[in-house]
PDB file of N, CA, C and O in Angstrom:
ATOM      1  N   TYR A   1      61.165  11.615 -56.672  1.00  0.00           N
ATOM      2  CA  TYR A   1      60.081  10.721 -56.011  1.00  0.00           C
ATOM      3  C   TYR A   1      58.975  10.495 -56.773  1.00  0.00           C
ATOM      4  O   TYR A   1      58.694   9.299 -56.843  1.00  0.00           O
ATOM      5  N   ALA A   2      58.387  11.089 -57.255  1.00  0.00           N
ATOM      6  CA  ALA A   2      57.372  10.173 -58.509  1.00  0.00           C
ATOM      7  C   ALA A   2      57.785   9.751 -58.882  1.00  0.00           C
ATOM      8  O   ALA A   2      57.358   8.603 -58.762  1.00  0.00           O
ATOM      9  N   GLU A   3      59.398   9.826 -60.046  1.00  0.00           N
ATOM     10  CA  GLU A   3      59.318   8.770 -60.841  1.00  0.00           C
ATOM     11  C   GLU A   3      60.654   7.395 -59.962  1.00  0.00           C
ATOM     12  O   GLU A   3      61.186   6.523 -60.649  1.00  0.00           O
ATOM     13  N   TYR A   4      60.894   7.525 -58.598  1.00  0.00           N
ATOM     14  CA  TYR A   4      60.869   6.874 -58.456  1.00  0.00           C
ATOM     15  C   TYR A   4      59.420   5.253 -57.918  1.00  0.00           C
ATOM     16  O   TYR A   4      59.195   4.070 -58.173  1.00  0.00           O
ATOM     17  N   SER A   5      58.967   6.228 -57.211  1.00  0.00           N
ATOM     18  CA  SER A   5      56.849   6.025 -57.114  1.00  0.00           C
ATOM     19  C   SER A   5      56.112   5.563 -58.303  1.00  0.00           C
ATOM     20  O   SER A   5      54.891   5.545 -58.149  1.00  0.00           O
ATOM     21  N   ALA A   6      56.562   5.178 -59.475  1.00  0.00           N
ATOM     22  CA  ALA A   6      56.272   5.147 -60.387  1.00  0.00           C
ATOM     23  C   ALA A   6      56.606   4.032 -61.069  1.00  0.00           C
ATOM     24  O   ALA A   6      55.862   3.294 -61.714  1.00  0.00           O
ATOM     25  N   GLY A   7      58.229   3.920 -60.819  1.00  0.00           N
ATOM     26  CA  GLY A   7      58.620   3.184 -61.487  1.00  0.00           C
ATOM     27  C   GLY A   7      58.104   1.888 -60.481  1.00  0.00           C
ATOM     28  O   GLY A   7      57.557   0.927 -61.022  1.00  0.00           O
ATOM     29  N   VAL A   8      58.280   1.904 -59.168  1.00  0.00           N
ATOM     30  CA  VAL A   8      57.817   0.514 -58.307  1.00  0.00           C
ATOM     31  C   VAL A   8      56.128  -0.111 -58.862  1.00  0.00           C
ATOM     32  O   VAL A   8      55.749  -1.279 -58.941  1.00  0.00           O
ATOM     33  N   ARG A   9      55.518   0.928 -59.119  1.00  0.00           N
ATOM     34  CA  ARG A   9      54.274   0.715 -59.467  1.00  0.00           C
ATOM     35  C   ARG A   9      53.978  -0.046 -60.990  1.00  0.00           C
ATOM     36  O   ARG A   9      53.083  -0.775 -61.418  1.00  0.00           O
ATOM     37  N   ALA A  10      55.292   0.567 -61.580  1.00  0.00           N
ATOM     38  CA  ALA A  10      55.132  -0.221 -62.829  1.00  0.00           C
ATOM     39  C   ALA A  10      55.819  -1.771 -63.310  1.00  0.00           C
ATOM     40  O   ALA A  10      55.773  -2.395 -64.371  1.00  0.00           O
ATOM     41  N   GLU A  11      56.460  -2.040 -61.996  1.00  0.00           N
ATOM     42  CA  GLU A  11      57.384  -3.427 -61.091  1.00  0.00           C
ATOM     43  C   GLU A  11      56.377  -3.801 -60.624  1.00  0.00           C
ATOM     44  O   GLU A  11      56.449  -5.029 -60.564  1.00  0.00           O
ATOM     45  N   TYR A  12      55.112  -3.331 -60.107  1.00  0.00           N
ATOM     46  CA  TYR A  12      54.082  -4.692 -59.597  1.00  0.00           C
ATOM     47  C   TYR A  12      52.517  -4.323 -60.976  1.00  0.00           C
ATOM     48  O   TYR A  12      51.295  -4.317 -60.826  1.00  0.00           O
ATOM     49  N   GLY A  13      53.371  -4.083 -62.135  1.00  0.00           N
ATOM     50  CA  GLY A  13      51.965  -3.784 -62.782  1.00  0.00           C
ATOM     51  C   GLY A  13      50.733  -4.787 -62.982  1.00  0.00           C
ATOM     52  O   GLY A  13      49.601  -4.543 -63.401  1.00  0.00           O
ATOM     53  N   HIS A  14      51.370  -6.139 -62.499  1.00  0.00           N
ATOM     54  CA  HIS A  14      50.277  -7.234 -62.963  1.00  0.00           C
ATOM     55  C   HIS A  14      49.542  -7.119 -62.058  1.00  0.00           C
ATOM     56  O   HIS A  14      48.466  -7.660 -62.311  1.00  0.00           O
ATOM     57  N   LEU A  15      49.593  -6.536 -60.808  1.00  0.00           N
ATOM     58  CA  LEU A  15      48.380  -6.303 -59.749  1.00  0.00           C
ATOM     59  C   LEU A  15      47.618  -5.584 -60.496  1.00  0.00           C
ATOM     60  O   LEU A  15      47.752  -5.074 -61.609  1.00  0.00           O
ATOM     61  N   ASP A  16      46.667  -5.620 -59.600  1.00  0.00           N
ATOM     62  CA  ASP A  16      44.761  -4.974 -60.199  1.00  0.00           C
ATOM     63  C   ASP A  16      45.150  -3.448 -59.082  1.00  0.00           C
ATOM     64  O   ASP A  16      46.046  -3.323 -58.248  1.00  0.00           O
ATOM     65  N   ASP A  17      44.319  -2.697 -59.412  1.00  0.00           N
ATOM     66  CA  ASP A  17      44.496  -0.980 -58.483  1.00  0.00           C
ATOM     67  C   ASP A  17      44.423  -0.703 -57.443  1.00  0.00           C
ATOM     68  O   ASP A  17      45.066   0.176 -56.869  1.00  0.00           O
ATOM     69  N   ASP A  18      43.354  -1.639 -56.864  1.00  0.00           N
ATOM     70  CA  ASP A  18      42.898  -2.339 -55.475  1.00  0.00           C
ATOM     71  C   ASP A  18      43.811  -3.400 -54.712  1.00  0.00           C
ATOM     72  O   ASP A  18      43.865  -3.777 -53.542  1.00  0.00           O
ATOM     73  N   THR A  19      44.354  -3.650 -55.626  1.00  0.00           N
ATOM     74  CA  THR A  19      45.746  -4.720 -54.497  1.00  0.00           C
ATOM     75  C   THR A  19      46.741  -3.968 -54.440  1.00  0.00           C
ATOM     76  O   THR A  19      47.184  -3.740 -53.314  1.00  0.00           O
ATOM     77  N   TRP A  20      47.486  -3.275 -55.750  1.00  0.00           N
ATOM     78  CA  TRP A  20      48.400  -2.732 -55.326  1.00  0.00           C
ATOM     79  C   TRP A  20      48.259  -1.750 -54.340  1.00  0.00           C
ATOM     80  O   TRP A  20      49.143  -1.644 -53.490  1.00  0.00           O
ATOM     81  N   ARG A  21      47.243  -0.989 -54.322  1.00  0.00           N
ATOM     82  CA  ARG A  21      46.514   0.576 -52.952  1.00  0.00           C
ATOM     83  C   ARG A  21      46.765  -0.642 -51.656  1.00  0.00           C
ATOM     84  O   ARG A  21      47.631  -0.322 -50.842  1.00  0.00           O
ATOM     85  N   ILE A  22      46.149  -1.837 -51.452  1.00  0.00           N
ATOM     86  CA  ILE A  22      46.515  -2.368 -50.405  1.00  0.00           C
ATOM     87  C   ILE A  22      47.732  -2.320 -49.712  1.00  0.00           C
ATOM     88  O   ILE A  22      48.097  -1.702 -48.712  1.00  0.00           O
ATOM     89  N   GLY A  23      48.595  -3.582 -50.915  1.00  0.00           N
ATOM     90  CA  GLY A  23      50.321  -3.928 -50.362  1.00  0.00           C
ATOM     91  C   GLY A  23      50.712  -2.618 -50.267  1.00  0.00           C
ATOM     92  O   GLY A  23      50.882  -2.306 -49.088  1.00  0.00           O
ATOM     93  N   ARG A  24      50.964  -1.550 -51.194  1.00  0.00           N
ATOM     94  CA  ARG A  24      51.647  -0.814 -51.055  1.00  0.00           C
ATOM     95  C   ARG A  24      51.553   0.635 -49.965  1.00  0.00           C
ATOM     96  O   ARG A  24      52.310   1.514 -49.556  1.00  0.00           O
ATOM     97  N   SER A  25      50.265   0.265 -49.838  1.00  0.00           N
ATOM     98  CA  SER A  25      50.270   1.315 -48.303  1.00  0.00           C
ATOM     99  C   SER A  25      50.722   0.947 -47.021  1.00  0.00           C
ATOM    100  O   SER A  25      51.170   1.742 -46.195  1.00  0.00           O
ATOM    101  N   ALA A  26      50.604  -0.217 -46.871  1.00  0.00           N
ATOM    102  CA  ALA A  26      50.712  -1.595 -46.092  1.00  0.00           C
ATOM    103  C   ALA A  26      52.594  -1.361 -45.420  1.00  0.00           C
ATOM    104  O   ALA A  26      53.176  -1.267 -44.339  1.00  0.00           O
ATOM    105  N   VAL A  27      53.010  -1.360 -47.352  1.00  0.00           N
ATOM    106  CA  VAL A  27      54.475  -1.261 -47.239  1.00  0.00           C
ATOM    107  C   VAL A  27      54.698   0.167 -46.732  1.00  0.00           C
ATOM    108  O   VAL A  27      55.712   0.119 -46.035  1.00  0.00           O
ATOM    109  N   LEU A  28      54.197   1.470 -46.762  1.00  0.00           N
ATOM    110  CA  LEU A  28      54.822   2.622 -46.346  1.00  0.00           C
ATOM    111  C   LEU A  28      54.414   3.008 -45.310  1.00  0.00           C
ATOM    112  O   LEU A  28      54.760   4.089 -44.834  1.00  0.00           O
ATOM    113  N   ARG A  29      53.089   1.709 -44.401  1.00  0.00           N
ATOM    114  CA  ARG A  29      52.622   2.971 -42.589  1.00  0.00           C
ATOM    115  C   ARG A  29      53.970   1.866 -42.405  1.00  0.00           C
ATOM    116  O   ARG A  29      54.731   2.296 -41.539  1.00  0.00           O
ATOM    117  N   SER A  30      54.426   0.597 -42.991  1.00  0.00           N
ATOM    118  CA  SER A  30      55.494   0.421 -41.983  1.00  0.00           C
ATOM    119  C   SER A  30      56.870   1.054 -41.956  1.00  0.00           C
ATOM    120  O   SER A  30      57.636   1.169 -40.999  1.00  0.00           O
ATOM    121  N   LEU A  31      57.030   1.471 -43.316  1.00  0.00           N
ATOM    122  CA  LEU A  31      58.059   2.230 -42.644  1.00  0.00           C
ATOM    123  C   LEU A  31      58.261   3.713 -42.694  1.00  0.00           C
ATOM    124  O   LEU A  31      59.248   4.378 -43.009  1.00  0.00           O
ATOM    125  N   LEU A  32      57.065   4.051 -42.301  1.00  0.00           N
ATOM    126  CA  LEU A  32      56.124   5.286 -41.573  1.00  0.00           C
ATOM    127  C   LEU A  32      56.869   4.880 -40.206  1.00  0.00           C
ATOM    128  O   LEU A  32      57.876   5.439 -39.771  1.00  0.00           O
ATOM    129  N   ALA A  33      56.148   3.738 -39.572  1.00  0.00           N
ATOM    130  CA  ALA A  33      56.539   3.661 -38.331  1.00  0.00           C
ATOM    131  C   ALA A  33      58.147   3.498 -37.502  1.00  0.00           C
ATOM    132  O   ALA A  33      58.444   3.604 -36.312  1.00  0.00           O
ATOM    133  N   ARG A  34      58.803   3.259 -38.472  1.00  0.00           N
ATOM    134  CA  ARG A  34      60.146   3.197 -37.453  1.00  0.00           C
ATOM    135  C   ARG A  34      60.539   4.502 -37.141  1.00  0.00           C
ATOM    136  O   ARG A  34      60.265   5.644 -37.511  1.00  0.00           O
ATOM    137  N   PRO A  35      61.156   4.037 -36.464  1.00  0.00           N
ATOM    138  CA  PRO A  35      61.341   5.521 -35.598  1.00  0.00           C
ATOM    139  C   PRO A  35      62.548   6.410 -37.053  1.00  0.00           C
ATOM    140  O   PRO A  35      62.668   7.615 -36.830  1.00  0.00           O
ATOM    141  N   ALA A  36      63.196   6.000 -38.123  1.00  0.00           N
ATOM    142  CA  ALA A  36      64.149   6.433 -38.118  1.00  0.00           C
ATOM    143  C   ALA A  36      63.903   5.262 -39.431  1.00  0.00           C
ATOM    144  O   ALA A  36      63.839   4.039 -39.305  1.00  0.00           O
ATOM    145  N   LEU A  37      63.798   6.020 -40.626  1.00  0.00           N
ATOM    146  CA  LEU A  37      64.248   5.699 -42.047  1.00  0.00           C
ATOM    147  C   LEU A  37      65.901   5.257 -42.257  1.00  0.00           C
ATOM    148  O   LEU A  37      66.275   4.122 -42.550  1.00  0.00           O
ATOM    149  N   PHE A  38      66.794   6.452 -42.030  1.00  0.00           N
ATOM    150  CA  PHE A  38      67.612   6.032 -41.782  1.00  0.00           C
ATOM    151  C   PHE A  38      68.529   5.752 -40.954  1.00  0.00           C
ATOM    152  O   PHE A  38      68.312   5.822 -39.744  1.00  0.00           O
ATOM    153  N   VAL A  39      69.996   5.300 -41.568  1.00  0.00           N
ATOM    154  CA  VAL A  39      70.856   4.403 -39.971  1.00  0.00           C
ATOM    155  C   VAL A  39      71.496   5.169 -39.701  1.00  0.00           C
ATOM    156  O   VAL A  39      71.785   5.048 -38.511  1.00  0.00           O
ATOM    157  N   THR A  40      71.905   5.905 -40.099  1.00  0.00           N
ATOM    158  CA  THR A  40      73.070   7.543 -39.738  1.00  0.00           C
ATOM    159  C   THR A  40      72.913   8.446 -39.576  1.00  0.00           C
ATOM    160  O   THR A  40      72.506   8.984 -40.606  1.00  0.00           O
ATOM    161  N   ALA A  41      73.019   9.356 -38.461  1.00  0.00           N
ATOM    162  CA  ALA A  41      72.934  10.494 -38.193  1.00  0.00           C
ATOM    163  C   ALA A  41      72.988  11.238 -39.181  1.00  0.00           C
ATOM    164  O   ALA A  41      71.900  11.265 -39.755  1.00  0.00           O
ATOM    165  N   GLY A  42      73.910  11.990 -39.751  1.00  0.00           N
ATOM    166  CA  GLY A  42      74.081  12.210 -41.335  1.00  0.00           C
ATOM    167  C   GLY A  42      72.678  12.147 -42.148  1.00  0.00           C
ATOM    168  O   GLY A  42      71.962  13.071 -42.534  1.00  0.00           O
ATOM    169  N   GLY A  43      72.477  10.246 -42.320  1.00  0.00           N
ATOM    170  CA  GLY A  43      71.437  10.118 -42.912  1.00  0.00           C
ATOM    171  C   GLY A  43      69.838  11.320 -42.734  1.00  0.00           C
ATOM    172  O   GLY A  43      69.132  12.095 -43.378  1.00  0.00           O
ATOM    173  N   ILE A  44      70.023  10.714 -41.372  1.00  0.00           N
ATOM    174  CA  ILE A  44      69.078  11.205 -40.295  1.00  0.00           C
ATOM    175  C   ILE A  44      68.540  12.871 -40.592  1.00  0.00           C
ATOM    176  O   ILE A  44      67.498  13.486 -40.819  1.00  0.00           O
ATOM    177  N   GLU A  45      69.901  13.095 -40.432  1.00  0.00           N
ATOM    178  CA  GLU A  45      70.321  15.421 -40.802  1.00  0.00           C
ATOM    179  C   GLU A  45      69.754  15.112 -41.931  1.00  0.00           C
ATOM    180  O   GLU A  45      68.553  15.017 -41.675  1.00  0.00           O
ATOM    181  N   ARG A  46      69.915  14.921 -42.928  1.00  0.00           N
ATOM    182  CA  ARG A  46      69.842  15.315 -44.307  1.00  0.00           C
ATOM    183  C   ARG A  46      68.138  15.358 -44.821  1.00  0.00           C
ATOM    184  O   ARG A  46      67.351  16.226 -45.199  1.00  0.00           O
ATOM    185  N   PHE A  47      68.112  13.818 -44.574  1.00  0.00           N
ATOM    186  CA  PHE A  47      67.035  12.981 -45.499  1.00  0.00           C
ATOM    187  C   PHE A  47      65.583  13.143 -44.757  1.00  0.00           C
ATOM    188  O   PHE A  47      64.676  13.794 -45.275  1.00  0.00           O
ATOM    189  N   GLU A  48      65.469  12.548 -43.613  1.00  0.00           N
ATOM    190  CA  GLU A  48      64.450  11.759 -42.753  1.00  0.00           C
ATOM    191  C   GLU A  48      63.806  12.905 -42.848  1.00  0.00           C
ATOM    192  O   GLU A  48      63.292  12.727 -41.744  1.00  0.00           O
ATOM    193  N   HIS A  49      63.343  13.984 -43.193  1.00  0.00           N
ATOM    194  CA  HIS A  49      62.084  15.067 -43.272  1.00  0.00           C
ATOM    195  C   HIS A  49      61.542  14.687 -44.380  1.00  0.00           C
ATOM    196  O   HIS A  49      60.406  14.225 -44.482  1.00  0.00           O
ATOM    197  N   THR A  50      62.664  14.938 -45.647  1.00  0.00           N
ATOM    198  CA  THR A  50      62.231  14.676 -46.959  1.00  0.00           C
ATOM    199  C   THR A  50      61.771  13.552 -47.363  1.00  0.00           C
ATOM    200  O   THR A  50      60.627  13.654 -47.805  1.00  0.00           O
ATOM    201  N   ALA A  51      62.354  12.162 -47.396  1.00  0.00           N
ATOM    202  CA  ALA A  51      61.689  11.247 -47.090  1.00  0.00           C
ATOM    203  C   ALA A  51      59.799  10.736 -46.310  1.00  0.00           C
ATOM    204  O   ALA A  51      58.792  10.143 -46.696  1.00  0.00           O
ATOM    205  N   ARG A  52      60.259  11.402 -45.144  1.00  0.00           N
ATOM    206  CA  ARG A  52      58.886  11.516 -44.792  1.00  0.00           C
ATOM    207  C   ARG A  52      57.731  11.881 -45.013  1.00  0.00           C
ATOM    208  O   ARG A  52      56.657  11.382 -44.675  1.00  0.00           O
ATOM    209  N   ALA A  53      58.004  12.884 -45.666  1.00  0.00           N
ATOM    210  CA  ALA A  53      56.953  13.825 -46.617  1.00  0.00           C
ATOM    211  C   ALA A  53      56.589  12.938 -47.087  1.00  0.00           C
ATOM    212  O   ALA A  53      55.819  12.062 -46.691  1.00  0.00           O
ATOM    213  N   ASN A  54      57.309  13.134 -48.320  1.00  0.00           N
ATOM    214  CA  ASN A  54      56.998  11.739 -49.380  1.00  0.00           C
ATOM    215  C   ASN A  54      56.311  10.775 -49.557  1.00  0.00           C
ATOM    216  O   ASN A  54      55.619  10.432 -50.516  1.00  0.00           O
ATOM    217  N   LEU A  55      56.525  10.296 -48.530  1.00  0.00           N
ATOM    218  CA  LEU A  55      56.045   8.198 -47.848  1.00  0.00           C
ATOM    219  C   LEU A  55      54.515   8.749 -47.598  1.00  0.00           C
ATOM    220  O   LEU A  55      53.582   8.046 -47.987  1.00  0.00           O
ATOM    221  N   THR A  56      54.294   9.822 -47.043  1.00  0.00           N
ATOM    222  CA  THR A  56      53.503  10.281 -46.608  1.00  0.00           C
ATOM    223  C   THR A  56      52.516  11.227 -47.432  1.00  0.00           C
ATOM    224  O   THR A  56      51.331  11.390 -47.140  1.00  0.00           O
ATOM    225  N   ALA A  57      52.958  11.627 -48.149  1.00  0.00           N
ATOM    226  CA  ALA A  57      51.867  12.173 -49.788  1.00  0.00           C
ATOM    227  C   ALA A  57      51.488  10.827 -50.455  1.00  0.00           C
ATOM    228  O   ALA A  57      50.314  10.652 -50.784  1.00  0.00           O
ATOM    229  N   GLU A  58      52.395   9.892 -50.667  1.00  0.00           N
ATOM    230  CA  GLU A  58      52.241   9.158 -51.828  1.00  0.00           C
ATOM    231  C   GLU A  58      51.012   7.951 -50.808  1.00  0.00           C
ATOM    232  O   GLU A  58      49.978   7.509 -51.307  1.00  0.00           O
ATOM    233  N   LEU A  59      51.561   7.583 -49.116  1.00  0.00           N
ATOM    234  CA  LEU A  59      49.862   6.814 -48.400  1.00  0.00           C
ATOM    235  C   LEU A  59      48.630   7.674 -48.902  1.00  0.00           C
ATOM    236  O   LEU A  59      47.547   7.162 -49.185  1.00  0.00           O
ATOM    237  N   ALA A  60      48.900   9.046 -48.985  1.00  0.00           N
ATOM    238  CA  ALA A  60      47.808   9.787 -48.382  1.00  0.00           C
ATOM    239  C   ALA A  60      46.630   9.545 -50.415  1.00  0.00           C
ATOM    240  O   ALA A  60      45.515   9.183 -50.788  1.00  0.00           O
ATOM    241  N   ALA A  61      47.881  10.035 -50.983  1.00  0.00           N
ATOM    242  CA  ALA A  61      47.384   9.329 -52.280  1.00  0.00           C
ATOM    243  C   ALA A  61      46.612   8.275 -52.263  1.00  0.00           C
ATOM    244  O   ALA A  61      45.400   8.282 -52.476  1.00  0.00           O
ATOM    245  N   LEU A  62      47.596   6.906 -51.892  1.00  0.00           N
ATOM    246  CA  LEU A  62      46.733   5.889 -52.060  1.00  0.00           C
ATOM    247  C   LEU A  62      45.761   5.767 -51.589  1.00  0.00           C
ATOM    248  O   LEU A  62      45.057   5.042 -52.292  1.00  0.00           O
ATOM    249  N   SER A  63      45.058   6.238 -50.331  1.00  0.00           N
ATOM    250  CA  SER A  63      44.060   6.167 -49.739  1.00  0.00           C
ATOM    251  C   SER A  63      43.299   7.081 -50.649  1.00  0.00           C
ATOM    252  O   SER A  63      42.249   6.613 -51.087  1.00  0.00           O
ATOM    253  N   ALA A  64      43.553   8.028 -50.937  1.00  0.00           N
ATOM    254  CA  ALA A  64      42.409   9.306 -51.610  1.00  0.00           C
ATOM    255  C   ALA A  64      42.309   7.945 -53.194  1.00  0.00           C
ATOM    256  O   ALA A  64      42.506   8.313 -54.352  1.00  0.00           O
ATOM    257  N   GLY A  65      42.026   6.689 -52.872  1.00  0.00           N
ATOM    258  CA  GLY A  65      42.942   6.285 -54.440  1.00  0.00           C
ATOM    259  C   GLY A  65      42.782   6.388 -55.831  1.00  0.00           C
ATOM    260  O   GLY A  65      42.076   6.076 -56.790  1.00  0.00           O
ATOM    261  N   GLY A  66      44.275   7.264 -55.286  1.00  0.00           N
ATOM    262  CA  GLY A  66      45.034   8.156 -56.782  1.00  0.00           C
ATOM    263  C   GLY A  66      46.243   7.472 -56.345  1.00  0.00           C
ATOM    264  O   GLY A  66      47.296   7.622 -56.965  1.00  0.00           O
TER     265      GLY A  66
END
């Protein structure tokens, strides 16, 4: 996940850090507000917990200014 999120940041490298943190945090909060990140029961069962943990950790890092 760290490699993925670094890639997303690179894709938006034209944004300054404050703008990036605000926008990315909004996206992460939106995803976390969903009842489920995955559509299938198998996806939810296999990946939901880890995916939510990754999103929550990234959001915490962004909130801390990282």
